[in-house]
Each structure stands twice: as C-alpha cells, then as structure tokens.
OpenMM code with the backbone's topology and positions (N, CA, C; nanometers):
from openmm import Vec3, app, unit

residues = "UNK UNK UNK UNK UNK UNK UNK UNK UNK UNK UNK UNK UNK UNK UNK UNK UNK UNK UNK UNK UNK UNK UNK UNK UNK UNK UNK UNK UNK UNK UNK UNK UNK UNK UNK UNK UNK UNK UNK UNK UNK UNK UNK UNK UNK UNK UNK UNK UNK UNK UNK UNK UNK UNK UNK UNK UNK UNK UNK UNK UNK UNK UNK UNK UNK UNK UNK UNK UNK UNK UNK UNK UNK UNK UNK UNK UNK UNK UNK UNK UNK UNK UNK UNK UNK UNK UNK UNK UNK UNK UNK UNK UNK UNK UNK UNK UNK UNK UNK UNK UNK UNK UNK UNK UNK UNK UNK UNK UNK UNK UNK UNK UNK UNK UNK UNK UNK UNK UNK UNK UNK UNK UNK UNK UNK UNK UNK UNK UNK UNK UNK UNK UNK UNK UNK UNK UNK UNK UNK UNK UNK UNK UNK UNK UNK UNK UNK UNK UNK".split()
positions = [
    Vec3(0.0833, -0.1166, 0.0000),
    Vec3(0.0000, 0.0000, 0.0000),
    Vec3(0.0890, 0.1245, 0.0000),
    Vec3(0.0564, 0.2184, -0.0888),
    Vec3(0.1287, 0.3447, -0.0937),
    Vec3(0.0481, 0.4520, -0.0234),
    Vec3(0.1172, 0.5361, 0.0479),
    Vec3(0.0513, 0.6484, 0.1148),
    Vec3(0.0986, 0.7763, 0.0479),
    Vec3(0.0054, 0.8520, -0.0018),
    Vec3(0.0366, 0.9796, -0.0655),
    Vec3(0.0255, 1.0882, 0.0398),
    Vec3(0.1327, 1.1586, 0.0587),
    Vec3(0.1340, 1.2643, 0.1586),
    Vec3(0.1314, 1.3990, 0.0875),
    Vec3(0.0337, 1.4801, 0.1159),
    Vec3(0.0226, 1.6125, 0.0566),
    Vec3(0.0699, 1.7162, 0.1568),
    Vec3(0.1650, 1.7970, 0.1136),
    Vec3(0.2151, 1.9036, 0.1993),
    Vec3(0.1565, 2.0360, 0.1530),
    Vec3(0.1307, 2.1261, 0.2456),
    Vec3(0.0850, 2.2592, 0.2036),
    Vec3(0.1900, 2.3223, 0.1129),
    Vec3(0.1429, 2.3921, 0.0092),
    Vec3(0.2325, 2.4547, -0.0867),
    Vec3(0.3314, 2.5479, -0.0180),
    Vec3(0.2898, 2.6147, 0.0874),
    Vec3(0.3778, 2.7073, 0.1585),
    Vec3(0.5020, 2.6366, 0.2132),
    Vec3(0.4897, 2.5093, 0.2477),
    Vec3(0.6045, 2.4358, 0.2989),
    Vec3(0.7030, 2.3989, 0.1886),
    Vec3(0.6547, 2.3910, 0.0655),
    Vec3(0.7400, 2.3526, -0.0465),
    Vec3(0.8077, 2.4723, -0.1125),
    Vec3(0.7471, 2.5894, -0.1019),
    Vec3(0.7970, 2.7084, -0.1703),
    Vec3(0.9206, 2.7630, -0.1005),
    Vec3(1.0115, 2.8139, -0.1801),
    Vec3(1.1282, 2.8817, -0.1273),
    Vec3(1.1191, 3.0276, -0.1667),
    Vec3(1.1733, 3.1149, -0.0861),
    Vec3(1.1723, 3.2565, -0.1174),
    Vec3(1.0480, 3.3250, -0.0637),
    Vec3(1.0341, 3.4528, -0.0965),
    Vec3(0.9208, 3.5301, -0.0436),
    Vec3(0.7881, 3.4820, -0.1011),
    Vec3(0.6834, 3.5026, -0.0264),
    Vec3(0.5493, 3.4649, -0.0700),
    Vec3(0.5079, 3.5529, -0.1881),
    Vec3(0.4297, 3.5000, -0.2813),
    Vec3(0.3864, 3.5805, -0.3957),
    Vec3(0.2877, 3.6884, -0.3519),
    Vec3(0.2947, 3.8030, -0.4176),
    Vec3(0.1942, 3.9070, -0.3975),
    Vec3(0.0855, 3.8844, -0.5010),
    Vec3(-0.0390, 3.8928, -0.4599),
    Vec3(-0.1521, 3.8686, -0.5483),
    Vec3(-0.2347, 3.9960, -0.5557),
    Vec3(-0.2721, 4.0352, -0.6776),
    Vec3(-0.3468, 4.1572, -0.7017),
    Vec3(-0.4777, 4.1206, -0.7720),
    Vec3(-0.5864, 4.1016, -0.6971),
    Vec3(-0.7131, 4.0606, -0.7585),
    Vec3(-0.7645, 4.1630, -0.8595),
    Vec3(-0.8252, 4.1138, -0.9651),
    Vec3(-0.8857, 4.1992, -1.0679),
    Vec3(-0.9882, 4.1164, -1.1435),
    Vec3(-1.0733, 4.1849, -1.2163),
    Vec3(-1.1687, 4.1195, -1.3045),
    Vec3(-1.1452, 4.1701, -1.4454),
    Vec3(-1.1658, 4.0821, -1.5431),
    Vec3(-1.1620, 4.1247, -1.6830),
    Vec3(-1.2935, 4.1962, -1.7116),
    Vec3(-1.2842, 4.3223, -1.7527),
    Vec3(-1.4062, 4.3988, -1.7798),
    Vec3(-1.4368, 4.4121, -1.9280),
    Vec3(-1.3356, 4.3937, -2.0122),
    Vec3(-1.3568, 4.4053, -2.1567),
    Vec3(-1.2445, 4.3318, -2.2278),
    Vec3(-1.2779, 4.2702, -2.3402),
    Vec3(-1.1786, 4.2040, -2.4249),
    Vec3(-1.1839, 4.2687, -2.5616),
    Vec3(-1.0680, 4.2979, -2.6183),
    Vec3(-1.0574, 4.3623, -2.7491),
    Vec3(-0.9796, 4.2714, -2.8425),
    Vec3(-1.0316, 4.2527, -2.9626),
    Vec3(-0.9603, 4.1773, -3.0655),
    Vec3(-0.9065, 4.2789, -3.1650),
    Vec3(-0.7777, 4.2718, -3.1907),
    Vec3(-0.7084, 4.3734, -3.2698),
    Vec3(-0.6412, 4.3083, -3.3902),
    Vec3(-0.6599, 4.3677, -3.5081),
    Vec3(-0.5913, 4.3207, -3.6286),
    Vec3(-0.4920, 4.4277, -3.6719),
    Vec3(-0.3690, 4.3856, -3.6952),
    Vec3(-0.2648, 4.4741, -3.7468),
    Vec3(-0.2242, 4.4236, -3.8842),
    Vec3(-0.2266, 4.5123, -3.9809),
    Vec3(-0.1936, 4.4743, -4.1174),
    Vec3(-0.0472, 4.5012, -4.1491),
    Vec3(-0.0040, 4.4509, -4.2646),
    Vec3(0.1343, 4.4604, -4.3102),
    Vec3(0.1860, 4.6044, -4.2972),
    Vec3(0.3049, 4.6137, -4.2382),
    Vec3(0.3704, 4.7433, -4.2228),
    Vec3(0.3459, 4.8100, -4.0887),
    Vec3(0.2446, 4.7666, -4.0139),
    Vec3(0.2186, 4.8246, -3.8822),
    Vec3(0.3336, 4.7885, -3.7876),
    Vec3(0.3540, 4.8716, -3.6889),
    Vec3(0.4564, 4.8461, -3.5882),
    Vec3(0.3887, 4.7810, -3.4672),
    Vec3(0.4365, 4.6635, -3.4265),
    Vec3(0.3669, 4.5800, -3.3292),
    Vec3(0.3489, 4.6465, -3.1934),
    Vec3(0.4553, 4.6733, -3.1221),
    Vec3(0.4438, 4.7279, -2.9866),
    Vec3(0.3795, 4.8662, -2.9881),
    Vec3(0.4196, 4.9481, -3.0829),
    Vec3(0.3628, 5.0820, -3.0920),
    Vec3(0.2115, 5.0762, -3.1150),
    Vec3(0.1660, 4.9804, -3.1963),
    Vec3(0.0227, 4.9635, -3.2228),
    Vec3(-0.0521, 4.9105, -3.1013),
    Vec3(0.0102, 4.8216, -3.0257),
    Vec3(-0.0517, 4.7708, -2.9034),
    Vec3(-0.0709, 4.8851, -2.8039),
    Vec3(0.0309, 4.9663, -2.7860),
    Vec3(0.0229, 5.0810, -2.6941),
    Vec3(-0.0846, 5.1784, -2.7410),
    Vec3(-0.0912, 5.2041, -2.8708),
    Vec3(-0.1920, 5.2959, -2.9254),
    Vec3(-0.3331, 5.2401, -2.9077),
    Vec3(-0.3534, 5.1112, -2.9340),
    Vec3(-0.4854, 5.0496, -2.9164),
    Vec3(-0.5274, 5.0564, -2.7697),
    Vec3(-0.4339, 5.0320, -2.6792),
    Vec3(-0.4650, 5.0406, -2.5356),
    Vec3(-0.5012, 5.1835, -2.4985),
    Vec3(-0.4239, 5.2785, -2.5459),
    Vec3(-0.4498, 5.4194, -2.5139),
    Vec3(-0.5861, 5.4631, -2.5660),
    Vec3(-0.6159, 5.4310, -2.6924),
    Vec3(-0.7437, 5.4715, -2.7533),
    Vec3(-0.8640, 5.4094, -2.6836),
    Vec3(-0.8441, 5.2937, -2.6199),
    Vec3(-0.9550, 5.2244, -2.5549),
    Vec3(-0.9507, 5.2354, -2.4026),
    Vec3(-0.8665, 5.3228, -2.3520),
    Vec3(-0.8614, 5.3481, -2.2089),
    Vec3(-0.8096, 5.2331, -2.1255),
    Vec3(-0.7253, 5.1493, -2.1842),
    Vec3(-0.6704, 5.0348, -2.1096),
    Vec3(-0.5394, 5.0789, -2.0445),
    Vec3(-0.5446, 5.1030, -1.9147),
    Vec3(-0.4217, 5.1341, -1.8410),
    Vec3(-0.3780, 5.0156, -1.7566),
    Vec3(-0.4727, 4.9289, -1.7221),
    Vec3(-0.4457, 4.8087, -1.6433),
    Vec3(-0.5048, 4.6912, -1.7207),
    Vec3(-0.4191, 4.6092, -1.7784),
    Vec3(-0.4698, 4.5008, -1.8618),
    Vec3(-0.3609, 4.4046, -1.9014),
    Vec3(-0.3886, 4.3308, -2.0096),
    Vec3(-0.2937, 4.2294, -2.0548),
    Vec3(-0.3093, 4.2030, -2.2033),
    Vec3(-0.2001, 4.1637, -2.2656),
    Vec3(-0.2050, 4.1022, -2.3976),
    Vec3(-0.2171, 3.9537, -2.3697),
    Vec3(-0.3294, 3.8961, -2.4089),
    Vec3(-0.3569, 3.7564, -2.3771),
    Vec3(-0.2950, 3.6601, -2.4761),
    Vec3(-0.2999, 3.6960, -2.6042),
    Vec3(-0.2482, 3.6065, -2.7071),
    Vec3(-0.2274, 3.6852, -2.8352),
    Vec3(-0.1474, 3.6318, -2.9238),
    Vec3(-0.1266, 3.6927, -3.0554),
    Vec3(-0.0753, 3.5865, -3.1512),
    Vec3(-0.1138, 3.6003, -3.2763),
    Vec3(-0.0625, 3.5147, -3.3833),
    Vec3(-0.0344, 3.6034, -3.5030),
    Vec3(0.0562, 3.5594, -3.5874),
    Vec3(0.0841, 3.6340, -3.7087),
    Vec3(0.2307, 3.6303, -3.7444),
    Vec3(0.2681, 3.7194, -3.8354),
    Vec3(0.4040, 3.7202, -3.8890),
    Vec3(0.4646, 3.8593, -3.8788),
    Vec3(0.5955, 3.8621, -3.8596),
    Vec3(0.6717, 3.9866, -3.8576),
    Vec3(0.7787, 3.9809, -3.9653),
    Vec3(0.8150, 4.0984, -4.0164),
    Vec3(0.9249, 4.1052, -4.1124),
    Vec3(1.0528, 4.1545, -4.0458),
    Vec3(1.0389, 4.2144, -3.9287),
    Vec3(1.1544, 4.2498, -3.8471),
    Vec3(1.1102, 4.2662, -3.7036),
    Vec3(1.2029, 4.2425, -3.6106),
    Vec3(1.1681, 4.2538, -3.4699),
    Vec3(1.2915, 4.2870, -3.3870),
    Vec3(1.2702, 4.3705, -3.2849),
    Vec3(1.3731, 4.4048, -3.1879),
    Vec3(1.3244, 4.3593, -3.0513),
    Vec3(1.4125, 4.2939, -2.9774),
    Vec3(1.3796, 4.2421, -2.8445),
    Vec3(1.5085, 4.2349, -2.7644),
    Vec3(1.4949, 4.2174, -2.6330),
    Vec3(1.6138, 4.1959, -2.5508),
    Vec3(1.5891, 4.0843, -2.4514),
    Vec3(1.6983, 4.0255, -2.4076),
    Vec3(1.6918, 3.9169, -2.3105),
    Vec3(1.7241, 3.9666, -2.1713),
    Vec3(1.7548, 3.8740, -2.0828),
    Vec3(1.7787, 3.9049, -1.9423),
    Vec3(1.8914, 4.0055, -1.9238),
    Vec3(1.9965, 3.9936, -1.9981),
    Vec3(2.1097, 4.0842, -1.9838),
    Vec3(2.0864, 4.2225, -2.0413),
    Vec3(1.9749, 4.2405, -2.1112),
    Vec3(1.9429, 4.3713, -2.1664),
    Vec3(2.0008, 4.3979, -2.3046),
    Vec3(2.0736, 4.3023, -2.3632),
    Vec3(2.1318, 4.3212, -2.4956),
    Vec3(2.0222, 4.3122, -2.6011),
    Vec3(2.0043, 4.4198, -2.6768),
    Vec3(1.9015, 4.4217, -2.7810),
    Vec3(1.9490, 4.3456, -2.9033),
    Vec3(1.8529, 4.2748, -2.9632),
    Vec3(1.8768, 4.2088, -3.0910),
    Vec3(1.7720, 4.2586, -3.1885),
    Vec3(1.8136, 4.2879, -3.3089),
    Vec3(1.7204, 4.3248, -3.4158),
    Vec3(1.7353, 4.2236, -3.5275),
    Vec3(1.6253, 4.1591, -3.5627),
    Vec3(1.6233, 4.0574, -3.6674),
    Vec3(1.5413, 4.1131, -3.7825),
    Vec3(1.5978, 4.1137, -3.9022),
    Vec3(1.5269, 4.1612, -4.0214),
    Vec3(1.5136, 4.0463, -4.1191),
    Vec3(1.4174, 3.9600, -4.0905),
    Vec3(1.3834, 3.8478, -4.1775),
    Vec3(1.2447, 3.7996, -4.1368),
    Vec3(1.1796, 3.7248, -4.2240),
    Vec3(1.0444, 3.6779, -4.1928),
    Vec3(1.0467, 3.5847, -4.0721),
    Vec3(0.9482, 3.6028, -3.9836),
    Vec3(0.9377, 3.5196, -3.8637),
    Vec3(0.7916, 3.5094, -3.8221),
    Vec3(0.7609, 3.4030, -3.7514),
    Vec3(0.6254, 3.3752, -3.7046),
    Vec3(0.6180, 3.4028, -3.5545),
    Vec3(0.5087, 3.4646, -3.5093),
    Vec3(0.4855, 3.4811, -3.3658),
    Vec3(0.4260, 3.3507, -3.3132),
    Vec3(0.4961, 3.2853, -3.2218),
    Vec3(0.4443, 3.1638, -3.1590),
    Vec3(0.3794, 3.1940, -3.0249),
    Vec3(0.4232, 3.3001, -2.9612),
    Vec3(0.3625, 3.3424, -2.8345),
    Vec3(0.3949, 3.4894, -2.8123),
    Vec3(0.2989, 3.5608, -2.7582),
    Vec3(0.3173, 3.7004, -2.7190),
    Vec3(0.2223, 3.7253, -2.6039),
    Vec3(0.2738, 3.7734, -2.4945),
    Vec3(0.1882, 3.8000, -2.3798),
    Vec3(0.2574, 3.8890, -2.2805),
    Vec3(0.1785, 3.9406, -2.1894),
    Vec3(0.2328, 4.0249, -2.0839),
    Vec3(0.1265, 4.1174, -2.0303),
    Vec3(0.1699, 4.2160, -1.9547),
    Vec3(0.0766, 4.3056, -1.8880),
    Vec3(0.0924, 4.4497, -1.9321),
    Vec3(-0.0121, 4.5258, -1.9046),
    Vec3(-0.0089, 4.6716, -1.9138),
    Vec3(-0.0363, 4.7215, -1.7725),
    Vec3(0.0546, 4.7946, -1.7155),
    Vec3(0.0385, 4.8513, -1.5819),
    Vec3(0.0645, 5.0006, -1.5925),
    Vec3(-0.0326, 5.0798, -1.5485),
    Vec3(-0.0268, 5.2254, -1.5628),
    Vec3(-0.0045, 5.2628, -1.7101),
    Vec3(-0.0588, 5.1816, -1.8001),
    Vec3(-0.0480, 5.2071, -1.9432),
    Vec3(0.0838, 5.1661, -2.0060),
    Vec3(0.1767, 5.1174, -1.9250),
    Vec3(0.3085, 5.0786, -1.9750),
    Vec3(0.3133, 4.9276, -1.9993),
    Vec3(0.3554, 4.8859, -2.1186),
    Vec3(0.3587, 4.7430, -2.1495),
    Vec3(0.4831, 4.6732, -2.0951),
    Vec3(0.4662, 4.5498, -2.0545),
    Vec3(0.5766, 4.4587, -2.0243),
    Vec3(0.5408, 4.3286, -2.0944),
    Vec3(0.5916, 4.3129, -2.2166),
    Vec3(0.5517, 4.2031, -2.3043),
    Vec3(0.6724, 4.1187, -2.3442),
    Vec3(0.6490, 3.9894, -2.3540),
    Vec3(0.7520, 3.8974, -2.4023),
    Vec3(0.7000, 3.8280, -2.5270),
    Vec3(0.7915, 3.8023, -2.6198),
    Vec3(0.7551, 3.7408, -2.7469),
    Vec3(0.8434, 3.6201, -2.7734),
    Vec3(0.7831, 3.5155, -2.8305),
    Vec3(0.8572, 3.3980, -2.8764),
    Vec3(0.8327, 3.3873, -3.0265),
    Vec3(0.9404, 3.3866, -3.1020),
    Vec3(0.9348, 3.3866, -3.2480),
    Vec3(1.0054, 3.2638, -3.3028),
    Vec3(0.9715, 3.2258, -3.4260),
    Vec3(1.0424, 3.1170, -3.4929),
    Vec3(1.0564, 3.1486, -3.6411),
    Vec3(1.1597, 3.0921, -3.7004),
    Vec3(1.1714, 3.0823, -3.8457),
    Vec3(1.2663, 2.9674, -3.8781),
    Vec3(1.2722, 2.9305, -4.0040),
    Vec3(1.3505, 2.8135, -4.0448),
    Vec3(1.5003, 2.8342, -4.0199),
    Vec3(1.5483, 2.9572, -4.0340),
    Vec3(1.6911, 2.9858, -4.0213),
    Vec3(1.7404, 2.9782, -3.8764),
    Vec3(1.6628, 3.0324, -3.7824),
    Vec3(1.7096, 3.0477, -3.6448),
    Vec3(1.6436, 2.9521, -3.5449),
    Vec3(1.5346, 2.8886, -3.5828),
    Vec3(1.4591, 2.8095, -3.4851),
    Vec3(1.3785, 2.9035, -3.3970),
    Vec3(1.3776, 2.8790, -3.2657),
    Vec3(1.3008, 2.9611, -3.1715),
    Vec3(1.3912, 3.0654, -3.1070),
    Vec3(1.3379, 3.1850, -3.0902),
    Vec3(1.4118, 3.2946, -3.0272),
    Vec3(1.3125, 3.3993, -2.9792),
    Vec3(1.3573, 3.4886, -2.8942),
    Vec3(1.2689, 3.5944, -2.8476),
    Vec3(1.3159, 3.6524, -2.7168),
    Vec3(1.2290, 3.7337, -2.6579),
    Vec3(1.2606, 3.8006, -2.5327),
    Vec3(1.1612, 3.9116, -2.5070),
    Vec3(1.2087, 4.0162, -2.4394),
    Vec3(1.1270, 4.1319, -2.4036),
    Vec3(1.1042, 4.2162, -2.5296),
    Vec3(0.9790, 4.2342, -2.5677),
    Vec3(0.9435, 4.3053, -2.6904),
    Vec3(0.9825, 4.4527, -2.6827),
    Vec3(1.0441, 4.5024, -2.7874),
    Vec3(1.0851, 4.6423, -2.7977),
    Vec3(1.0138, 4.7080, -2.9155),
    Vec3(1.0199, 4.8405, -2.9221),
    Vec3(0.9700, 4.9123, -3.0397),
    Vec3(1.0496, 4.8695, -3.1622),
    Vec3(0.9880, 4.8814, -3.2781),
    Vec3(1.0584, 4.8534, -3.4024),
    Vec3(1.0287, 4.7188, -3.4649),
    Vec3(0.9242, 4.6504, -3.4187),
    Vec3(0.8867, 4.5212, -3.4772),
    Vec3(0.7786, 4.5459, -3.5817),
    Vec3(0.8098, 4.5159, -3.7068),
    Vec3(0.7174, 4.5444, -3.8168),
    Vec3(0.6382, 4.4195, -3.8547),
    Vec3(0.5060, 4.4396, -3.8680),
    Vec3(0.4168, 4.3313, -3.9062),
    Vec3(0.4466, 4.2893, -4.0490),
    Vec3(0.4557, 4.1568, -4.0707),
    Vec3(0.4721, 4.1029, -4.2055),
    Vec3(0.3377, 4.1036, -4.2751),
    Vec3(0.2737, 3.9893, -4.2865),
    Vec3(0.1434, 3.9806, -4.3518),
    Vec3(0.0325, 4.0378, -4.2641),
    Vec3(0.0212, 3.9860, -4.1415),
    Vec3(-0.0846, 4.0298, -4.0497),
    Vec3(-0.0535, 3.9764, -3.9103),
    Vec3(-0.1009, 4.0490, -3.8079),
    Vec3(-0.0976, 4.0025, -3.6692),
    Vec3(-0.2366, 4.0236, -3.6117),
    Vec3(-0.2864, 3.9223, -3.5426),
    Vec3(-0.4143, 3.9314, -3.4721),
    Vec3(-0.3856, 3.9049, -3.3252),
    Vec3(-0.4368, 3.9920, -3.2389),
    Vec3(-0.4086, 3.9779, -3.0972),
    Vec3(-0.5309, 4.0101, -3.0135),
    Vec3(-0.5241, 3.9710, -2.8877),
    Vec3(-0.6331, 3.9926, -2.7944),
    Vec3(-0.5813, 4.0707, -2.6743),
    Vec3(-0.6481, 4.1827, -2.6453),
    Vec3(-0.6174, 4.2655, -2.5280),
    Vec3(-0.7306, 4.2515, -2.4276),
    Vec3(-0.6982, 4.2568, -2.3006),
    Vec3(-0.8001, 4.2558, -2.1953),
    Vec3(-0.7810, 4.3778, -2.1068),
    Vec3(-0.8926, 4.4330, -2.0630),
    Vec3(-0.8909, 4.5422, -1.9651),
    Vec3(-0.9324, 4.4843, -1.8308),
    Vec3(-0.8587, 4.5210, -1.7252),
    Vec3(-0.8898, 4.4758, -1.5895),
    Vec3(-0.9474, 4.5909, -1.5089),
    Vec3(-1.0244, 4.5547, -1.4046),
    Vec3(-1.0547, 4.6514, -1.3008),
    Vec3(-1.0017, 4.5930, -1.1711),
    Vec3(-0.9921, 4.6741, -1.0707),
    Vec3(-0.9311, 4.6332, -0.9446),
    Vec3(-0.8319, 4.7403, -0.9067),
    Vec3(-0.7504, 4.7127, -0.8079),
    Vec3(-0.6487, 4.8100, -0.7683),
    Vec3(-0.5548, 4.8344, -0.8857),
    Vec3(-0.5389, 4.9602, -0.9295),
    Vec3(-0.4494, 4.9853, -1.0428),
    Vec3(-0.3052, 4.9491, -1.0081),
    Vec3(-0.2352, 4.8963, -1.1070),
    Vec3(-0.0975, 4.8525, -1.0867),
    Vec3(0.0000, 4.9409, -1.1626),
    Vec3(0.1239, 4.9416, -1.1152),
    Vec3(0.2328, 5.0122, -1.1827),
    Vec3(0.3596, 4.9304, -1.1616),
    Vec3(0.4584, 4.9521, -1.2482),
    Vec3(0.5877, 4.8870, -1.2307),
    Vec3(0.6817, 4.9892, -1.1675),
    Vec3(0.7476, 4.9482, -1.0607),
    Vec3(0.8436, 5.0348, -0.9923),
    Vec3(0.9678, 4.9515, -0.9631),
    Vec3(1.0821, 5.0010, -1.0077),
    Vec3(1.2082, 4.9286, -0.9885),
    Vec3(1.1982, 4.7858, -1.0398),
    Vec3(1.1293, 4.7685, -1.1536),
    Vec3(1.1190, 4.6384, -1.2169),
    Vec3(1.0170, 4.5445, -1.1567),
    Vec3(0.9458, 4.5869, -1.0510),
    Vec3(0.8494, 4.4982, -0.9850),
    Vec3(0.7085, 4.5544, -0.9981),
    Vec3(0.6140, 4.4666, -1.0121),
    Vec3(0.4746, 4.5044, -1.0198),
    Vec3(0.4224, 4.5315, -0.8795),
    Vec3(0.3534, 4.6430, -0.8612),
    Vec3(0.2962, 4.6754, -0.7315),
    Vec3(0.1734, 4.7628, -0.7479),
    Vec3(0.0968, 4.7739, -0.6390),
    Vec3(-0.0210, 4.8607, -0.6431),
    Vec3(0.0251, 5.0028, -0.6681),
    Vec3(-0.0500, 5.0713, -0.7542),
    Vec3(-0.0178, 5.2095, -0.7875),
    Vec3(-0.0517, 5.2983, -0.6685),
    Vec3(0.0379, 5.3889, -0.6357),
    Vec3(0.0133, 5.4841, -0.5263),
    Vec3(-0.1033, 5.5724, -0.5632),
    Vec3(-0.1927, 5.5924, -0.4707),
    Vec3(-0.3123, 5.6718, -0.5006),
    Vec3(-0.3023, 5.8093, -0.4431),
] * unit.nanometer
topology = app.Topology()
chain = topology.addChain("A")
for resn in residues:
    res = topology.addResidue(resn, chain)
    for name in ("N", "CA", "C"):
        topology.addAtom(name, app.Element.getBySymbol(name[0]), res)
C-alpha cells in the first residue's frame, strides 16, 4: 500500500510569498494589425485609444518582417527576416507594457525576449487585449505593485 502525503504549498515554496493583485476582466478587445504596422507601438496605441491602463495582452498570432527584443542581460537584438509569432503575452500597468515574445523561423529556430519598439508586421498580426478593473498597478524598480493613489 502506498501512502500519498500532501504538503501545504507554503512548505514547499522557497523565497518570499507571492503578492496577489485581484482583478476582473471587464472588456476584451480583438485587434488586427496589417502589413507594415509596428507591433508594440500599435498595441500601446490600441490600449491608449480604448482606455486600457491596467490590462494584458492575452495572445497573438501572425508574422513579422523584423523585430527588436532583448533578453535578461538587456542586450538588444534586431532581426530583419520573416518570422512567425508563436507566443506574445504580458501586462499593461499604468499604461506601460511589459511584453515577451517567442518567435520562430527556419533559419534560427526559436528565439525571443522582451518586446521592444521597431517590430514590423509582415502579412498580419491578430491579438487579444483585456482590460482589468481592481487596484491599479504600476511597475516600480522592475516589480509590479499597487499604484500609489
């Protein structure tokens, strides 16, 4: 006979406890970007025009003809060749995006990082934005926290 022992998650976790910021999705927006549009700049503009200061990019699909991104060390890479978006997501806090992208193409395989300005849409990109309500959030010193009121 086997005995399965379940431990509280708090006993298994190392490091500080996670901070949780409750919110509700109040609106979802589906956005189409056509060839030549700039990805991050268009996301910021769509959020601004629709009053999304606290929200998220939930998903995106499509193609880019060039993209700039950086990794953990902060070194920017600019790729000017056709590539497919396999994943794109992140948050908008105080209207500021923090988005990560995963791209692929036949030449490089999979690559990506923190999305930067300067990514040009190839054929088309379709994405989904969500607006949240709840305590407004902001990024301070690289960390997400409740916005000072």
